[in-house]
N, CA, C and O atoms as CSV, one atom per row, in Angstrom:
chain,resi,resn,atom,element,x,y,z
A,1,MET,N,N,0.123,22.177,68.076
A,1,MET,CA,C,-1.006,21.339,68.296
A,1,MET,C,C,-0.345,19.881,68.513
A,1,MET,O,O,0.807,19.593,68.186
A,2,THR,N,N,-1.209,19.078,69.077
A,2,THR,CA,C,-0.680,17.732,69.352
A,2,THR,C,C,-0.594,16.962,68.109
A,2,THR,O,O,-1.265,17.233,67.114
A,3,ASP,N,N,0.326,15.902,68.193
A,3,ASP,CA,C,0.416,15.072,66.989
A,3,ASP,C,C,-0.698,14.274,66.676
A,3,ASP,O,O,-0.989,14.092,65.494
A,4,PRO,N,N,-1.462,13.697,67.728
A,4,PRO,CA,C,-2.659,13.022,67.503
A,4,PRO,C,C,-3.806,13.848,66.637
A,4,PRO,O,O,-4.522,13.342,65.773
A,5,ILE,N,N,-3.819,15.109,67.024
A,5,ILE,CA,C,-4.887,15.947,66.311
A,5,ILE,C,C,-4.373,16.168,64.863
A,5,ILE,O,O,-5.197,16.133,63.949
A,6,LEU,N,N,-3.159,16.376,64.619
A,6,LEU,CA,C,-2.620,16.652,63.266
A,6,LEU,C,C,-2.736,15.355,62.485
A,6,LEU,O,O,-3.136,15.347,61.321
A,7,GLN,N,N,-2.384,14.269,63.136
A,7,GLN,CA,C,-2.540,12.992,62.382
A,7,GLN,C,C,-3.891,12.684,61.969
A,7,GLN,O,O,-4.149,12.221,60.858
A,8,ALA,N,N,-4.846,12.965,62.948
A,8,ALA,CA,C,-6.272,12.861,62.505
A,8,ALA,C,C,-6.702,13.655,61.465
A,8,ALA,O,O,-7.453,13.187,60.610
A,9,TYR,N,N,-6.281,14.923,61.422
A,9,TYR,CA,C,-6.589,15.852,60.376
A,9,TYR,C,C,-6.048,15.246,59.077
A,9,TYR,O,O,-6.826,15.211,58.124
A,10,ARG,N,N,-4.836,14.777,58.927
A,10,ARG,CA,C,-4.164,14.316,57.850
A,10,ARG,C,C,-5.005,13.179,57.239
A,10,ARG,O,O,-5.244,13.088,56.035
A,11,GLU,N,N,-5.456,12.269,58.245
A,11,GLU,CA,C,-6.263,11.115,57.764
A,11,GLU,C,C,-7.580,11.468,57.041
A,11,GLU,O,O,-7.998,10.891,56.037
A,12,VAL,N,N,-8.185,12.505,57.692
A,12,VAL,CA,C,-9.443,12.982,57.205
A,12,VAL,C,C,-9.242,13.566,55.839
A,12,VAL,O,O,-10.036,13.340,54.926
A,13,GLU,N,N,-8.048,14.409,55.685
A,13,GLU,CA,C,-7.810,14.948,54.417
A,13,GLU,C,C,-7.558,13.834,53.457
A,13,GLU,O,O,-8.129,13.898,52.368
A,14,MET,N,N,-6.836,12.897,53.696
A,14,MET,CA,C,-6.595,11.881,52.673
A,14,MET,C,C,-7.917,11.089,52.256
A,14,MET,O,O,-8.187,10.739,51.107
A,15,ALA,N,N,-8.660,10.880,53.348
A,15,ALA,CA,C,-9.897,10.214,52.999
A,15,ALA,C,C,-10.874,10.996,52.155
A,15,ALA,O,O,-11.555,10.411,51.313
A,16,MET,N,N,-10.975,12.382,52.363
A,16,MET,CA,C,-11.718,13.263,51.559
A,16,MET,C,C,-11.147,13.324,50.139
A,16,MET,O,O,-11.891,13.400,49.161
A,17,GLU,N,N,-9.922,13.291,50.053
A,17,GLU,CA,C,-9.245,13.260,48.732
A,17,GLU,C,C,-9.660,12.085,47.859
A,17,GLU,O,O,-10.048,12.170,46.694
A,18,ARG,N,N,-9.516,10.895,48.635
A,18,ARG,CA,C,-9.883,9.590,47.989
A,18,ARG,C,C,-11.286,9.563,47.687
A,18,ARG,O,O,-11.625,9.019,46.636
A,19,PHE,N,N,-12.254,10.119,48.526
A,19,PHE,CA,C,-13.738,10.066,48.254
A,19,PHE,C,C,-13.991,10.902,47.006
A,19,PHE,O,O,-14.742,10.481,46.125
A,20,THR,N,N,-13.431,11.973,46.924
A,20,THR,CA,C,-13.587,13.024,45.777
A,20,THR,C,C,-13.022,12.261,44.486
A,20,THR,O,O,-13.713,12.276,43.468
A,21,LEU,N,N,-11.912,11.661,44.491
A,21,LEU,CA,C,-11.406,11.064,43.357
A,21,LEU,C,C,-12.321,9.772,42.892
A,21,LEU,O,O,-12.518,9.532,41.700
A,22,VAL,N,N,-12.831,9.012,43.901
A,22,VAL,CA,C,-13.707,7.913,43.614
A,22,VAL,C,C,-14.959,8.487,42.875
A,22,VAL,O,O,-15.387,7.990,41.833
A,23,LEU,N,N,-15.509,9.564,43.488
A,23,LEU,CA,C,-16.716,10.124,42.870
A,23,LEU,C,C,-16.448,10.498,41.457
A,23,LEU,O,O,-17.201,10.106,40.566
A,24,HIS,N,N,-15.357,11.276,41.197
A,24,HIS,CA,C,-14.843,11.672,39.857
A,24,HIS,C,C,-14.805,10.586,38.907
A,24,HIS,O,O,-15.322,10.702,37.796
A,25,ASP,N,N,-14.182,9.471,39.311
A,25,ASP,CA,C,-14.098,8.297,38.479
A,25,ASP,C,C,-15.398,7.597,38.130
A,25,ASP,O,O,-15.542,6.977,37.076
A,26,HIS,N,N,-16.475,7.738,39.190
A,26,HIS,CA,C,-17.802,7.212,38.918
A,26,HIS,C,C,-18.372,8.174,37.908
A,26,HIS,O,O,-18.937,7.662,36.942
A,27,VAL,N,N,-18.317,9.362,37.973
A,27,VAL,CA,C,-18.864,10.269,37.022
A,27,VAL,C,C,-18.332,10.012,35.626
A,27,VAL,O,O,-19.051,10.082,34.629
A,28,ASP,N,N,-16.981,9.697,35.595
A,28,ASP,CA,C,-16.379,9.515,34.272
A,28,ASP,C,C,-16.980,8.103,33.748
A,28,ASP,O,O,-17.259,8.010,32.553
A,29,HIS,N,N,-17.160,7.138,34.509
A,29,HIS,CA,C,-17.935,5.929,34.117
A,29,HIS,C,C,-19.110,6.169,33.607
A,29,HIS,O,O,-19.425,5.717,32.506
A,30,LEU,N,N,-19.924,6.921,34.344
A,30,LEU,CA,C,-21.419,7.282,33.966
A,30,LEU,C,C,-21.380,7.928,32.587
A,30,LEU,O,O,-22.232,7.614,31.756
A,31,ARG,N,N,-20.425,8.818,32.308
A,31,ARG,CA,C,-20.367,9.519,31.032
A,31,ARG,C,C,-20.159,8.616,29.906
A,31,ARG,O,O,-20.542,8.915,28.775
A,32,LYS,N,N,-19.532,7.458,30.192
A,32,LYS,CA,C,-19.247,6.550,29.019
A,32,LYS,C,C,-20.495,5.536,28.991
A,32,LYS,O,O,-20.709,4.866,27.981
A,33,THR,N,N,-21.288,5.445,30.100
A,33,THR,CA,C,-22.396,4.350,30.017
A,33,THR,C,C,-23.792,4.795,30.031
A,33,THR,O,O,-24.714,4.034,29.739
A,34,GLU,N,N,-23.955,6.007,30.365
A,34,GLU,CA,C,-25.351,6.641,30.468
A,34,GLU,C,C,-25.534,7.394,29.236
A,34,GLU,O,O,-24.602,7.819,28.553
A,35,ALA,N,N,-26.904,7.558,28.952
A,35,ALA,CA,C,-27.219,8.390,27.679
A,35,ALA,C,C,-26.914,9.827,28.032
A,35,ALA,O,O,-27.096,10.323,29.144
A,36,PRO,N,N,-26.426,10.449,26.956
A,36,PRO,CA,C,-26.263,12.051,27.008
A,36,PRO,C,C,-27.382,12.603,27.578
A,36,PRO,O,O,-28.518,12.247,27.267
A,37,GLY,N,N,-27.090,13.616,28.552
A,37,GLY,CA,C,-28.235,14.200,29.217
A,37,GLY,C,C,-29.014,13.443,30.251
A,37,GLY,O,O,-30.081,13.887,30.677
A,38,SER,N,N,-28.480,12.259,30.681
A,38,SER,CA,C,-29.064,11.497,31.662
A,38,SER,C,C,-29.173,12.165,33.000
A,38,SER,O,O,-28.234,12.772,33.516
A,39,ASP,N,N,-30.341,12.028,33.531
A,39,ASP,CA,C,-30.592,12.739,34.908
A,39,ASP,C,C,-29.609,12.098,35.935
A,39,ASP,O,O,-29.063,12.837,36.755
A,40,LYS,N,N,-29.395,10.954,35.930
A,40,LYS,CA,C,-28.428,10.311,36.937
A,40,LYS,C,C,-27.053,10.845,36.700
A,40,LYS,O,O,-26.369,11.084,37.695
A,41,LEU,N,N,-26.576,11.057,35.547
A,41,LEU,CA,C,-25.290,11.641,35.238
A,41,LEU,C,C,-25.265,13.051,35.659
A,41,LEU,O,O,-24.298,13.483,36.286
A,42,HIS,N,N,-26.262,13.792,35.355
A,42,HIS,CA,C,-26.422,15.205,35.693
A,42,HIS,C,C,-26.405,15.337,37.282
A,42,HIS,O,O,-25.671,16.170,37.813
A,43,ARG,N,N,-27.169,14.559,37.976
A,43,ARG,CA,C,-27.127,14.701,39.386
A,43,ARG,C,C,-25.880,14.297,40.049
A,43,ARG,O,O,-25.434,14.953,40.990
A,44,MET,N,N,-25.256,13.169,39.567
A,44,MET,CA,C,-23.926,12.732,40.052
A,44,MET,C,C,-22.721,13.714,39.835
A,44,MET,O,O,-21.816,13.886,40.652
A,45,ALA,N,N,-22.834,14.299,38.686
A,45,ALA,CA,C,-21.871,15.327,38.326
A,45,ALA,C,C,-21.932,16.547,39.297
A,45,ALA,O,O,-20.935,17.039,39.827
A,46,ASN,N,N,-23.162,16.963,39.462
A,46,ASN,CA,C,-23.350,18.210,40.266
A,46,ASN,C,C,-23.049,17.784,41.841
A,46,ASN,O,O,-22.535,18.552,42.653
A,47,GLY,N,N,-23.449,16.462,42.120
A,47,GLY,CA,C,-23.150,16.199,43.536
A,47,GLY,C,C,-21.630,16.031,43.770
A,47,GLY,O,O,-21.102,16.374,44.828
A,48,THR,N,N,-20.975,15.508,42.775
A,48,THR,CA,C,-19.504,15.464,42.974
A,48,THR,C,C,-18.798,16.774,43.100
A,48,THR,O,O,-17.859,16.931,43.880
A,49,LYS,N,N,-19.287,17.755,42.285
A,49,LYS,CA,C,-18.856,19.130,42.431
A,49,LYS,C,C,-19.101,19.637,43.850
A,49,LYS,O,O,-18.251,20.231,44.512
A,50,ALA,N,N,-20.244,19.371,44.227
A,50,ALA,CA,C,-20.656,20.007,45.611
A,50,ALA,C,C,-19.784,19.258,46.779
A,50,ALA,O,O,-19.380,19.834,47.789
A,51,MET,N,N,-19.593,18.061,46.512
A,51,MET,CA,C,-18.783,17.398,47.563
A,51,MET,C,C,-17.379,17.865,47.584
A,51,MET,O,O,-16.752,17.997,48.635
A,52,ARG,N,N,-16.870,18.124,46.354
A,52,ARG,CA,C,-15.408,18.661,46.374
A,52,ARG,C,C,-15.390,20.024,46.911
A,52,ARG,O,O,-14.440,20.338,47.628
A,53,ASP,N,N,-16.267,20.834,46.672
A,53,ASP,CA,C,-16.402,22.215,47.213
A,53,ASP,C,C,-16.540,22.140,48.622
A,53,ASP,O,O,-15.763,22.794,49.317
A,54,SER,N,N,-17.553,21.328,49.223
A,54,SER,CA,C,-17.782,21.233,50.592
A,54,SER,C,C,-16.528,20.717,51.349
A,54,SER,O,O,-16.146,21.249,52.391
A,55,ALA,N,N,-15.884,19.620,50.759
A,55,ALA,CA,C,-14.687,19.119,51.462
A,55,ALA,C,C,-13.579,20.075,51.473
A,55,ALA,O,O,-12.735,20.016,52.367
A,56,SER,N,N,-13.520,20.977,50.519
A,56,SER,CA,C,-12.417,22.067,50.474
A,56,SER,C,C,-12.703,23.027,51.733
A,56,SER,O,O,-11.810,23.373,52.506
A,57,ILE,N,N,-13.926,23.383,51.841
A,57,ILE,CA,C,-14.354,24.329,52.936
A,57,ILE,C,C,-14.154,23.628,54.319
A,57,ILE,O,O,-13.639,24.242,55.254
A,58,TYR,N,N,-14.571,22.329,54.433
A,58,TYR,CA,C,-14.433,21.663,55.699
A,58,TYR,C,C,-12.901,21.514,56.142
A,58,TYR,O,O,-12.445,21.737,57.264
A,59,LEU,N,N,-12.237,21.102,55.043
A,59,LEU,CA,C,-10.735,20.768,55.280
A,59,LEU,C,C,-10.053,22.189,55.659
A,59,LEU,O,O,-9.243,22.233,56.585
A,60,SER,N,N,-10.347,23.183,55.031
A,60,SER,CA,C,-9.819,24.569,55.329
A,60,SER,C,C,-9.893,24.790,56.843
A,60,SER,O,O,-8.920,25.067,57.545
A,61,TYR,N,N,-11.200,24.631,57.286
A,61,TYR,CA,C,-11.356,24.986,58.699
A,61,TYR,C,C,-10.807,23.909,59.681
A,61,TYR,O,O,-10.319,24.206,60.772
A,62,ALA,N,N,-10.922,22.655,59.219
A,62,ALA,CA,C,-10.264,21.612,60.087
A,62,ALA,C,C,-8.844,21.852,60.159
A,62,ALA,O,O,-8.292,21.667,61.244
A,63,LYS,N,N,-8.119,22.266,59.088
A,63,LYS,CA,C,-6.684,22.499,59.166
A,63,LYS,C,C,-6.402,23.705,60.163
A,63,LYS,O,O,-5.402,23.682,60.880
A,64,TYR,N,N,-7.241,24.683,60.188
A,64,TYR,CA,C,-7.253,25.873,61.208
A,64,TYR,C,C,-7.198,25.389,62.579
A,64,TYR,O,O,-6.339,25.697,63.405
A,65,VAL,N,N,-8.311,24.504,62.778
A,65,VAL,CA,C,-8.518,23.979,64.263
A,65,VAL,C,C,-7.392,23.147,64.562
A,65,VAL,O,O,-6.835,23.327,65.644
A,66,ALA,N,N,-6.914,22.163,63.692
A,66,ALA,CA,C,-5.858,21.220,63.982
A,66,ALA,C,C,-4.566,21.917,64.375
A,66,ALA,O,O,-3.780,21.360,65.141
A,67,HIS,N,N,-4.315,23.194,63.838
A,67,HIS,CA,C,-3.155,23.928,64.216
A,67,HIS,C,C,-3.349,24.996,65.295
A,67,HIS,O,O,-2.616,25.973,65.451
A,68,GLY,N,N,-4.552,24.652,66.101
A,68,GLY,CA,C,-4.542,25.412,67.353
A,68,GLY,C,C,-5.289,26.661,67.206
A,68,GLY,O,O,-5.258,27.501,68.105
A,69,MET,N,N,-6.047,26.862,65.988
A,69,MET,CA,C,-6.758,28.082,65.879
A,69,MET,C,C,-5.933,29.361,66.084
A,69,MET,O,O,-6.264,30.156,66.963
A,70,PRO,N,N,-4.873,29.581,65.299
A,70,PRO,CA,C,-4.004,30.684,65.454
A,70,PRO,C,C,-4.839,32.023,65.216
A,70,PRO,O,O,-5.829,32.140,64.493
A,71,GLU,N,N,-4.236,32.981,65.965
A,71,GLU,CA,C,-5.065,34.365,65.872
A,71,GLU,C,C,-4.742,35.031,64.419
A,71,GLU,O,O,-5.504,35.871,63.940
A,72,SER,N,N,-3.728,34.660,63.846
A,72,SER,CA,C,-3.378,35.202,62.531
A,72,SER,C,C,-3.175,34.161,61.407
A,72,SER,O,O,-2.454,33.182,61.595
A,73,PRO,N,N,-3.787,34.367,60.289
A,73,PRO,CA,C,-3.731,33.167,59.251
A,73,PRO,C,C,-2.215,33.089,58.867
A,73,PRO,O,O,-1.798,32.012,58.443
A,74,ASP,N,N,-1.351,34.160,58.984
A,74,ASP,CA,C,-0.015,34.002,58.686
A,74,ASP,C,C,0.712,33.075,59.540
A,74,ASP,O,O,1.727,32.535,59.100
A,75,LEU,N,N,0.267,32.820,60.799
A,75,LEU,CA,C,0.817,31.898,61.710
A,75,LEU,C,C,0.489,30.483,61.259
A,75,LEU,O,O,1.305,29.597,61.517
A,76,LEU,N,N,-0.548,30.214,60.657
A,76,LEU,CA,C,-0.923,28.909,60.150
A,76,LEU,C,C,-0.101,28.649,58.829
A,76,LEU,O,O,0.332,27.509,58.659
A,77,GLU,N,N,0.131,29.550,57.948
A,77,GLU,CA,C,1.023,29.448,56.878
A,77,GLU,C,C,2.604,29.138,57.324
A,77,GLU,O,O,3.349,28.427,56.649
A,78,GLU,N,N,2.925,29.677,58.358
A,78,GLU,CA,C,4.240,29.489,58.900
A,78,GLU,C,C,4.341,27.953,59.442
A,78,GLU,O,O,5.306,27.230,59.191
A,79,ASP,N,N,3.383,27.613,60.103
A,79,ASP,CA,C,3.366,26.212,60.607
A,79,ASP,C,C,3.345,25.180,59.482
A,79,ASP,O,O,4.048,24.171,59.534
A,80,LEU,N,N,2.518,25.453,58.458
A,80,LEU,CA,C,2.560,24.483,57.282
A,80,LEU,C,C,3.851,24.460,56.626
A,80,LEU,O,O,4.298,23.405,56.177
A,81,GLN,N,N,4.470,25.544,56.542
A,81,GLN,CA,C,5.763,25.579,55.666
A,81,GLN,C,C,6.946,25.149,56.530
A,81,GLN,O,O,7.982,24.777,55.981
A,82,GLY,N,N,6.839,25.182,57.817
A,82,GLY,CA,C,7.927,24.782,58.811
A,82,GLY,C,C,8.005,23.527,59.236
A,82,GLY,O,O,8.880,23.200,60.038
């Protein structure tokens, strides 16, 4: 696949990682500042988990597309290791 597509994929991957880490840090902050059982803390903790899971699914497919949608998953693994 082309270098610009792979580079764009890597940028998205790094941005999603950063976003997930920032959300996690925010939830940690809320754990220290909000009352135990706080609705805000509960919603942000669940939202952070959902974003992490969604990002994983999205990035998995984006990686597949960025590598030219190989017919075999083994081909993608070889590209990633090579």
